C-alpha positions as a Markdown table, in Angstrom:
| # | Residue | x | y | z |
|---|---|---|---|---|
| 1 | Met | 106.8 | 128.5 | 83.3 |
| 2 | Lys | 104.0 | 126.2 | 82.4 |
| 3 | Asp | 102.5 | 123.9 | 85.0 |
| 4 | Lys | 104.0 | 120.4 | 84.7 |
| 5 | Lys | 102.8 | 116.8 | 85.1 |
| 6 | Ile | 105.4 | 115.2 | 87.4 |
| 7 | Leu | 105.6 | 111.5 | 87.8 |
| 8 | Ile | 107.3 | 110.5 | 91.0 |
| 9 | Thr | 108.4 | 107.0 | 91.7 |
| 10 | Gly | 108.7 | 106.0 | 95.4 |
| 11 | Gly | 106.3 | 108.7 | 96.3 |
| 12 | Ala | 104.9 | 106.9 | 99.4 |
| 13 | Gly | 108.4 | 106.8 | 100.9 |
| 14 | Phe | 110.0 | 109.3 | 103.2 |
| 15 | Ile | 111.6 | 111.7 | 100.8 |
| 16 | Gly | 109.1 | 111.0 | 98.0 |
| 17 | Ser | 106.1 | 111.8 | 100.2 |
| 18 | Ala | 107.7 | 115.0 | 101.4 |
| 19 | Thr | 108.4 | 116.0 | 97.8 |
| 20 | Ile | 104.8 | 115.3 | 96.8 |
| 21 | Arg | 103.4 | 117.2 | 99.7 |
| 22 | His | 105.5 | 120.2 | 98.8 |
| 23 | Ile | 104.6 | 120.2 | 95.2 |
| 24 | Val | 100.8 | 119.7 | 95.7 |
| 25 | Gln | 100.6 | 122.2 | 98.6 |
| 26 | Asn | 102.7 | 125.0 | 97.0 |
| 27 | Thr | 102.4 | 124.8 | 93.2 |
| 28 | Gln | 99.8 | 124.0 | 90.5 |
| 29 | His | 101.9 | 121.1 | 89.1 |
| 30 | Ile | 100.1 | 117.8 | 88.8 |
| 31 | Val | 101.7 | 114.8 | 90.6 |
| 32 | Ile | 101.5 | 111.1 | 89.7 |
| 33 | Asn | 102.7 | 109.0 | 92.6 |
| 34 | Val | 104.0 | 105.6 | 91.5 |
| 35 | Asp | 104.8 | 103.2 | 94.4 |
| 36 | Lys | 104.6 | 99.5 | 95.0 |
| 37 | Leu | 104.1 | 100.1 | 98.7 |
| 38 | Thr | 106.8 | 98.1 | 100.4 |
| 39 | Tyr | 107.2 | 98.1 | 104.1 |
| 40 | Ala | 108.6 | 101.6 | 104.1 |
| 41 | Gly | 106.0 | 103.0 | 101.7 |
| 42 | Asn | 103.0 | 104.4 | 103.5 |
| 43 | Leu | 100.1 | 106.3 | 102.0 |
| 44 | Glu | 99.2 | 107.7 | 105.4 |
| 45 | Ser | 102.2 | 110.1 | 104.8 |
| 46 | Leu | 100.1 | 111.6 | 102.1 |
| 47 | Glu | 96.7 | 111.9 | 103.9 |
| 48 | Thr | 96.8 | 115.7 | 103.8 |
| 49 | Ile | 96.8 | 115.8 | 100.0 |
| 50 | Gln | 95.3 | 112.4 | 99.0 |
| 51 | Asn | 92.0 | 114.0 | 97.8 |
| 52 | His | 93.6 | 117.0 | 96.0 |
| 53 | Pro | 92.6 | 117.2 | 92.3 |
| 54 | Asn | 96.3 | 117.5 | 91.2 |
| 55 | Tyr | 97.3 | 114.3 | 92.9 |
| 56 | Phe | 97.1 | 110.7 | 91.5 |
| 57 | Phe | 98.3 | 107.4 | 92.8 |
| 58 | Glu | 99.3 | 104.3 | 90.9 |
| 59 | Lys | 100.3 | 101.2 | 92.7 |
| 60 | Val | 103.1 | 99.9 | 90.4 |
| 61 | Asp | 106.5 | 98.3 | 90.8 |
| 62 | Ile | 109.2 | 100.1 | 88.7 |
| 63 | Cys | 110.5 | 96.6 | 87.8 |
| 64 | Asp | 107.3 | 95.9 | 85.9 |
| 65 | Ser | 108.1 | 97.3 | 82.4 |
| 66 | Asn | 104.6 | 96.7 | 81.0 |
| 67 | Lys | 102.9 | 98.6 | 83.8 |
| 68 | Ile | 105.4 | 101.5 | 83.7 |
| 69 | Asn | 104.9 | 101.8 | 80.0 |
| 70 | Phe | 101.1 | 101.9 | 80.6 |
| 71 | Ile | 101.5 | 104.6 | 83.3 |
| 72 | Leu | 103.7 | 106.8 | 81.1 |
| 73 | Ser | 101.3 | 106.5 | 78.2 |
| 74 | Lys | 98.3 | 107.2 | 80.4 |
| 75 | His | 99.6 | 110.2 | 82.3 |
| 76 | Lys | 102.1 | 111.6 | 79.7 |
| 77 | Pro | 104.4 | 113.3 | 82.3 |
| 78 | Asp | 106.7 | 116.3 | 81.6 |
| 79 | Ile | 109.1 | 115.1 | 84.3 |
| 80 | Val | 110.0 | 111.8 | 85.8 |
| 81 | Met | 111.6 | 111.9 | 89.3 |
| 82 | Asn | 113.0 | 108.5 | 90.4 |
| 83 | Leu | 112.9 | 108.2 | 94.2 |
| 84 | Ala | 112.0 | 104.5 | 94.3 |
| 85 | Ala | 114.8 | 102.7 | 96.2 |
| 86 | Glu | 115.6 | 100.3 | 98.9 |
| 87 | Ser | 117.6 | 102.6 | 101.2 |
| 88 | His | 118.5 | 101.1 | 104.6 |
| 89 | Val | 122.2 | 100.0 | 104.9 |
| 90 | Asp | 121.6 | 97.4 | 107.6 |
| 91 | Arg | 118.9 | 95.7 | 105.5 |
| 92 | Ser | 121.2 | 95.7 | 102.5 |
| 93 | Ile | 123.9 | 93.9 | 104.5 |
| 94 | Asp | 121.4 | 91.3 | 105.8 |
| 95 | Ala | 119.5 | 90.8 | 102.5 |
| 96 | Pro | 121.0 | 92.6 | 99.4 |
| 97 | Asp | 118.7 | 90.9 | 96.8 |
| 98 | Glu | 115.9 | 93.5 | 96.9 |
| 99 | Phe | 118.5 | 96.3 | 96.7 |
| 100 | Ile | 120.0 | 94.9 | 93.5 |
| 101 | Lys | 116.5 | 94.3 | 92.1 |
| 102 | Thr | 114.9 | 97.7 | 92.8 |
| 103 | Asn | 117.9 | 100.0 | 92.7 |
| 104 | Ile | 119.7 | 98.6 | 89.7 |
| 105 | Leu | 117.2 | 96.5 | 87.7 |
| 106 | Gly | 114.3 | 98.8 | 88.6 |
| 107 | Thr | 116.2 | 101.9 | 87.5 |
| 108 | Tyr | 117.2 | 100.2 | 84.2 |
| 109 | Lys | 113.6 | 99.3 | 83.4 |
| 110 | Leu | 112.3 | 102.7 | 84.4 |
| 111 | Leu | 115.0 | 104.4 | 82.2 |
| 112 | Glu | 114.3 | 102.2 | 79.2 |
| 113 | Gln | 110.5 | 102.7 | 79.4 |
| 114 | Thr | 111.1 | 106.4 | 79.9 |
| 115 | Arg | 113.4 | 106.5 | 76.9 |
| 116 | Lys | 110.8 | 104.9 | 74.7 |
| 117 | Tyr | 108.1 | 107.3 | 75.9 |
| 118 | Trp | 110.3 | 110.3 | 75.4 |
| 119 | Thr | 111.5 | 109.1 | 71.9 |
| 120 | Gly | 107.9 | 108.8 | 70.9 |
| 121 | Leu | 106.9 | 112.3 | 71.8 |
| 122 | Asn | 106.3 | 114.7 | 69.0 |
| 123 | Lys | 109.0 | 117.4 | 68.5 |
| 124 | Gly | 108.0 | 120.5 | 70.4 |
| 125 | Tyr | 107.8 | 122.0 | 73.9 |
| 126 | Lys | 107.0 | 118.8 | 75.8 |
| 127 | Lys | 109.8 | 116.8 | 74.3 |
| 128 | Asn | 112.4 | 119.6 | 74.4 |
| 129 | Asn | 111.7 | 120.4 | 78.1 |
| 130 | Phe | 111.4 | 116.8 | 79.4 |
| 131 | Arg | 113.6 | 115.7 | 82.2 |
| 132 | Phe | 114.4 | 112.4 | 84.0 |
| 133 | His | 115.6 | 113.3 | 87.5 |
| 134 | His | 117.4 | 110.6 | 89.4 |
| 135 | Val | 117.6 | 111.0 | 93.2 |
| 136 | Ser | 120.7 | 109.4 | 94.8 |
| 137 | Thr | 122.9 | 109.5 | 97.9 |
| 138 | Asp | 126.3 | 110.8 | 99.0 |
| 139 | Glu | 127.1 | 107.3 | 100.1 |
| 140 | Val | 128.2 | 106.4 | 96.6 |
| 141 | Tyr | 131.3 | 108.5 | 97.2 |
| 142 | Gly | 132.5 | 106.2 | 100.0 |
| 143 | Asp | 134.3 | 107.3 | 103.2 |
| 144 | Leu | 135.9 | 110.7 | 103.8 |
| 145 | Lys | 137.4 | 109.3 | 107.1 |
| 146 | Asp | 139.3 | 112.2 | 108.8 |
| 147 | Ser | 140.6 | 113.8 | 105.6 |
| 148 | Gly | 138.8 | 117.1 | 106.2 |
| 149 | Asn | 137.7 | 117.0 | 102.6 |
| 150 | Leu | 134.1 | 117.3 | 101.2 |
| 151 | Phe | 132.3 | 115.3 | 98.6 |
| 152 | Asn | 131.9 | 117.3 | 95.4 |
| 153 | Glu | 130.4 | 116.4 | 92.0 |
| 154 | Asn | 133.8 | 115.2 | 90.8 |
| 155 | Thr | 134.6 | 113.0 | 93.7 |
| 156 | Pro | 135.3 | 109.4 | 92.4 |
| 157 | Tyr | 132.7 | 106.8 | 93.4 |
| 158 | Ser | 133.8 | 104.3 | 96.0 |
| 159 | Pro | 130.7 | 102.7 | 97.6 |
| 160 | Asn | 131.3 | 100.5 | 100.6 |
| 161 | Ser | 127.9 | 98.8 | 101.3 |
| 162 | Pro | 125.5 | 96.8 | 99.1 |
| 163 | Tyr | 123.1 | 99.7 | 99.4 |
| 164 | Ser | 125.6 | 102.4 | 98.2 |
| 165 | Ala | 126.9 | 100.0 | 95.5 |
| 166 | Ser | 123.4 | 99.5 | 94.1 |
| 167 | Lys | 122.8 | 103.3 | 94.1 |
| 168 | Ala | 126.2 | 103.9 | 92.4 |
| 169 | Ser | 125.2 | 101.4 | 89.8 |
| 170 | Ser | 121.9 | 103.2 | 89.2 |
| 171 | Asp | 123.7 | 106.5 | 88.9 |
| 172 | His | 126.0 | 105.1 | 86.2 |
| 173 | Leu | 123.0 | 103.7 | 84.3 |
| 174 | Val | 121.4 | 107.1 | 84.3 |
| 175 | Arg | 124.5 | 108.8 | 82.9 |
| 176 | Ser | 124.9 | 106.1 | 80.3 |
| 177 | Trp | 121.3 | 106.6 | 79.1 |
| 178 | Gln | 122.0 | 110.3 | 78.8 |
| 179 | His | 125.3 | 109.8 | 76.9 |
| 180 | Thr | 124.2 | 107.0 | 74.7 |
| 181 | Phe | 120.6 | 107.8 | 74.0 |
| 182 | Asp | 120.5 | 111.5 | 74.7 |
| 183 | Leu | 117.8 | 111.0 | 77.3 |
| 184 | Pro | 117.6 | 114.3 | 79.2 |
| 185 | Thr | 118.7 | 113.4 | 82.7 |
| 186 | Val | 119.8 | 115.1 | 85.8 |
| 187 | Ile | 121.2 | 113.5 | 89.0 |
| 188 | Thr | 121.2 | 114.7 | 92.6 |
| 189 | Asn | 123.2 | 113.1 | 95.5 |
| 190 | Cys | 122.0 | 114.1 | 98.9 |
| 191 | Ser | 123.3 | 113.8 | 102.5 |
| 192 | Asn | 121.4 | 112.1 | 105.3 |
| 193 | Asn | 117.7 | 113.2 | 105.5 |
| 194 | Tyr | 115.7 | 113.6 | 108.6 |
| 195 | Gly | 112.3 | 115.0 | 109.5 |
| 196 | Pro | 108.6 | 114.0 | 109.8 |
| 197 | Tyr | 107.3 | 110.7 | 108.4 |
| 198 | Gln | 110.6 | 109.0 | 108.4 |
| 199 | Phe | 110.4 | 105.2 | 108.8 |
| 200 | Pro | 111.2 | 104.2 | 112.4 |
| 201 | Glu | 114.2 | 102.0 | 111.6 |
| 202 | Lys | 116.3 | 105.1 | 110.9 |
| 203 | Leu | 118.6 | 106.6 | 113.6 |
| 204 | Ile | 116.6 | 109.7 | 114.5 |
| 205 | Pro | 113.0 | 108.3 | 114.7 |
| 206 | Leu | 114.3 | 105.0 | 116.3 |
| 207 | Thr | 116.0 | 107.1 | 119.0 |
| 208 | Ile | 112.9 | 109.2 | 119.6 |
| 209 | Leu | 110.4 | 106.2 | 119.7 |
| 210 | Asn | 112.7 | 103.9 | 121.8 |
| 211 | Ala | 113.2 | 106.7 | 124.3 |
| 212 | Leu | 109.5 | 107.3 | 124.7 |
| 213 | Glu | 109.0 | 103.5 | 125.3 |
| 214 | Gly | 111.9 | 103.4 | 127.8 |
| 215 | Lys | 114.0 | 101.1 | 125.5 |
| 216 | Asn | 117.7 | 101.2 | 125.0 |
| 217 | Leu | 119.1 | 103.7 | 122.5 |
| 218 | Pro | 121.6 | 101.7 | 120.4 |
| 219 | Val | 124.6 | 103.6 | 119.1 |
| 220 | Tyr | 127.0 | 101.8 | 116.7 |
| 221 | Gly | 130.6 | 101.6 | 118.0 |
| 222 | Asp | 131.8 | 104.8 | 119.7 |
| 223 | Gly | 129.2 | 106.9 | 117.9 |
| 224 | Lys | 131.7 | 109.2 | 116.4 |
| 225 | Gln | 130.7 | 108.6 | 112.8 |
| 226 | Ile | 129.9 | 112.0 | 111.2 |
| 227 | Arg | 127.0 | 112.7 | 108.9 |
| 228 | Asp | 125.8 | 115.8 | 107.2 |
| 229 | Trp | 122.1 | 116.2 | 108.1 |
| 230 | Leu | 119.5 | 117.6 | 105.7 |
| 231 | Tyr | 115.9 | 118.5 | 106.8 |
| 232 | Val | 113.6 | 116.6 | 104.4 |
| 233 | Asp | 111.4 | 119.6 | 103.6 |
| 234 | Asp | 114.5 | 121.5 | 102.5 |
| 235 | His | 115.4 | 118.6 | 100.3 |
| 236 | Ala | 111.9 | 118.4 | 98.8 |
| 237 | Arg | 112.0 | 122.1 | 97.8 |
| 238 | Ile | 115.4 | 121.7 | 96.3 |
| 239 | Leu | 114.5 | 118.6 | 94.4 |
| 240 | Leu | 111.6 | 120.4 | 92.6 |
| 241 | Asn | 114.0 | 123.2 | 91.7 |
| 242 | Val | 116.4 | 120.8 | 90.2 |
| 243 | Ala | 113.7 | 118.9 | 88.3 |
| 244 | Leu | 112.5 | 122.2 | 86.8 |
| 245 | Asn | 115.7 | 124.1 | 86.3 |
| 246 | Gly | 118.7 | 121.7 | 86.5 |
| 247 | Lys | 120.9 | 121.5 | 83.5 |
| 248 | Ile | 120.6 | 118.4 | 81.5 |
| 249 | Gly | 123.5 | 115.9 | 82.0 |
| 250 | Glu | 124.6 | 117.6 | 85.2 |
| 251 | Thr | 124.9 | 116.2 | 88.8 |
| 252 | Tyr | 124.2 | 118.3 | 91.9 |
| 253 | Asn | 125.1 | 117.6 | 95.5 |
| 254 | Ile | 122.6 | 118.6 | 98.1 |
| 255 | Gly | 123.7 | 119.0 | 101.7 |
| 256 | Gly | 122.4 | 120.4 | 104.9 |
| 257 | Asn | 125.7 | 122.1 | 106.1 |
| 258 | Asn | 125.3 | 120.2 | 109.4 |
| 259 | Glu | 128.2 | 117.8 | 110.1 |
| 260 | Ile | 127.5 | 116.1 | 113.4 |
| 261 | Gln | 128.6 | 112.9 | 115.2 |
| 262 | Asn | 125.9 | 110.3 | 115.6 |
| 263 | Ile | 126.4 | 110.2 | 119.4 |
| 264 | Glu | 125.8 | 114.0 | 119.5 |
| 265 | Val | 122.6 | 113.6 | 117.5 |
| 266 | Val | 121.3 | 111.0 | 120.0 |
| 267 | Lys | 122.3 | 113.2 | 123.0 |
| 268 | Leu | 120.6 | 116.2 | 121.5 |
| 269 | Ile | 117.4 | 114.3 | 120.9 |
| 270 | Cys | 117.5 | 113.1 | 124.6 |
| 271 | Lys | 118.0 | 116.7 | 125.7 |
| 272 | Ile | 115.0 | 117.9 | 123.8 |
| 273 | Leu | 112.9 | 115.0 | 125.0 |
| 274 | Asp | 113.9 | 115.8 | 128.6 |
| 275 | Glu | 112.4 | 119.2 | 128.0 |
| 276 | Leu | 109.3 | 118.2 | 126.1 |
| 277 | Val | 108.4 | 115.0 | 128.1 |
| 278 | Pro | 108.8 | 115.8 | 131.7 |
| 279 | Asn | 106.7 | 112.9 | 132.8 |
| 280 | Lys | 109.1 | 110.1 | 131.8 |
| 281 | Leu | 108.5 | 106.4 | 132.5 |
| 282 | Lys | 109.3 | 105.3 | 136.0 |
| 283 | Gly | 113.0 | 104.8 | 136.5 |
| 284 | Ile | 114.2 | 107.2 | 133.8 |
| 285 | Ala | 115.9 | 110.2 | 135.2 |
| 286 | Gln | 117.3 | 111.4 | 131.9 |
| 287 | Phe | 116.7 | 109.9 | 128.5 |
| 288 | Ser | 120.5 | 109.9 | 127.8 |
| 289 | Asn | 120.8 | 107.1 | 130.5 |
| 290 | Leu | 119.2 | 104.8 | 127.9 |
| 291 | Ile | 122.1 | 105.1 | 125.5 |
| 292 | Arg | 123.9 | 101.8 | 124.8 |
| 293 | His | 126.9 | 101.4 | 122.6 |
| 294 | Val | 126.6 | 98.3 | 120.5 |
| 295 | Pro | 129.1 | 96.5 | 118.1 |
| 296 | Asp | 129.8 | 98.6 | 115.1 |
| 297 | Arg | 128.1 | 97.9 | 111.7 |
| 298 | Val | 130.2 | 95.9 | 109.3 |
| 299 | Gly | 132.1 | 98.2 | 107.0 |
| 300 | His | 130.7 | 101.3 | 108.7 |
| 301 | Asp | 131.9 | 104.5 | 106.9 |
| 302 | Thr | 133.3 | 107.1 | 109.2 |
| 303 | Arg | 132.4 | 110.4 | 107.6 |
| 304 | Tyr | 130.2 | 111.9 | 104.9 |
| 305 | Ala | 130.1 | 115.6 | 104.1 |
| 306 | Ile | 128.8 | 117.5 | 101.1 |
| 307 | Asp | 130.2 | 120.4 | 99.2 |
| 308 | Ala | 127.0 | 122.1 | 97.9 |
| 309 | Thr | 128.7 | 125.1 | 96.3 |
| 310 | Lys | 127.6 | 124.1 | 92.8 |
| 311 | Ile | 123.9 | 123.9 | 93.4 |
| 312 | Gln | 124.0 | 127.1 | 95.5 |
| 313 | Lys | 125.7 | 129.1 | 92.8 |
| 314 | Glu | 123.8 | 127.7 | 89.8 |
| 315 | Leu | 120.3 | 127.2 | 91.2 |
| 316 | Gly | 120.3 | 129.3 | 94.4 |
| 317 | Cys | 119.4 | 126.3 | 96.5 |
| 318 | Val | 120.2 | 126.8 | 100.2 |
| 319 | Pro | 118.7 | 124.8 | 103.1 |
| 320 | Thr | 116.7 | 127.0 | 105.5 |
| 321 | Glu | 116.7 | 124.7 | 108.6 |
| 322 | Thr | 119.6 | 124.5 | 111.0 |
| 323 | Phe | 120.0 | 121.1 | 112.6 |
| 324 | Glu | 118.9 | 122.5 | 115.9 |
| 325 | Ser | 115.7 | 124.0 | 114.5 |
| 326 | Gly | 115.0 | 120.9 | 112.3 |
| 327 | Ile | 115.6 | 118.3 | 115.0 |
| 328 | Arg | 113.3 | 120.1 | 117.4 |
| 329 | Lys | 110.5 | 120.2 | 114.8 |
| 330 | Thr | 111.1 | 116.5 | 114.1 |
| 331 | Val | 111.0 | 115.5 | 117.8 |
| 332 | Gln | 107.8 | 117.5 | 118.2 |
| 333 | Trp | 106.2 | 115.9 | 115.2 |
| 334 | Tyr | 106.8 | 112.3 | 116.5 |
| 335 | Leu | 105.4 | 113.3 | 119.8 |
| 336 | Asp | 102.3 | 114.7 | 118.1 |
| 337 | Asn | 101.9 | 111.8 | 115.6 |
| 338 | Lys | 102.3 | 108.6 | 117.6 |
| 339 | Ser | 99.4 | 107.0 | 115.8 |
| 340 | Trp | 101.2 | 107.3 | 112.5 |
| 341 | Cys | 104.2 | 105.5 | 114.0 |
| 342 | Asp | 102.0 | 102.8 | 115.6 |
| 343 | Asn | 100.2 | 102.2 | 112.2 |
| 344 | Val | 103.5 | 101.9 | 110.3 |
| 345 | Gln | 105.0 | 99.5 | 112.8 |
| 346 | Lys | 101.8 | 97.5 | 112.9 |
| 347 | Gly | 101.8 | 97.3 | 109.1 |
| 348 | Val | 105.4 | 95.9 | 109.1 |
| 349 | Tyr | 104.5 | 93.3 | 111.7 |
| 350 | Gln | 101.6 | 92.1 | 109.6 |
| 351 | Arg | 103.7 | 91.9 | 106.4 |
| 352 | Glu | 106.4 | 90.0 | 108.3 |
| 353 | Arg | 103.8 | 87.5 | 109.5 |
| 354 | Leu | 102.6 | 87.1 | 105.9 |
| 355 | Gly | 106.2 | 86.7 | 104.7 |
| 356 | Thr | 106.0 | 89.7 | 102.3 |
| 357 | Ile | 109.1 | 91.5 | 103.6 |
């Protein structure tokens, strides 16, 4: 297989940066990172590869059609992977505007400019092997509740938050561009990601960092909501496989095979921290004593769980990390990289003061 030029939108985000690090460090493919650097986009997550000759960065908003057109013409990618998205459910409830703009309008503009670029390619290897890979979420499927079922690729969409509704809309746009315009697309829907470099507002890094500072560890409701947890480096490796080998027009679910209640996730983090941080702040006997149950999120889904049979059979994609091994690596990473966390939080504070969030 020839080395590819891969354009990745949202490459300074959590999953995007993991995907770029994986590609640059393990392959000869060239990566173009397109990101507008919102509060959750951080180039420090790419410091290990920022000077690599196969890595390029373009500060561009996918909603800017003219700039996207220019970037596509300039770099002439073989693959476009769309990971640009607003992704935090709580923020989508408080302020859905940016989710509608980026996740729906942004996807439309990226699709349309990509279609024009692809249509203009000369017939041959590059055009015949081009792919637009759209990265989405299992939240588009809704709530499994206590049914015992799993989400598969044929599960009807039933999004329950502004975030999941915006992602469902973007998925439908991608499918329609493939059906109507023959744009060669593939879609992946993943379960909850965790691992190094995740923005501190998410459950796992928030729990780790709050515990280290002696702050309360908030858990929504009774904490019995179930999620399937996928280690981000496993996800990055699988995403590249799909981008290179996924069948055009297909959807693939990516899961971690780790269904765990939120409260158990928090308790396990506390247990690991008790072991790794024996010198706790004064007054903290065990980190689990900091757990506080708070009013549940509006419309909080009870259970998500992925059936990943299709991608395992067709592409041989299987996660390598158990939740126990992955969460230990994650906790250790946050302990070893406190400066990254401080810089991220400082950047958000400065943006908030300037009114840019």
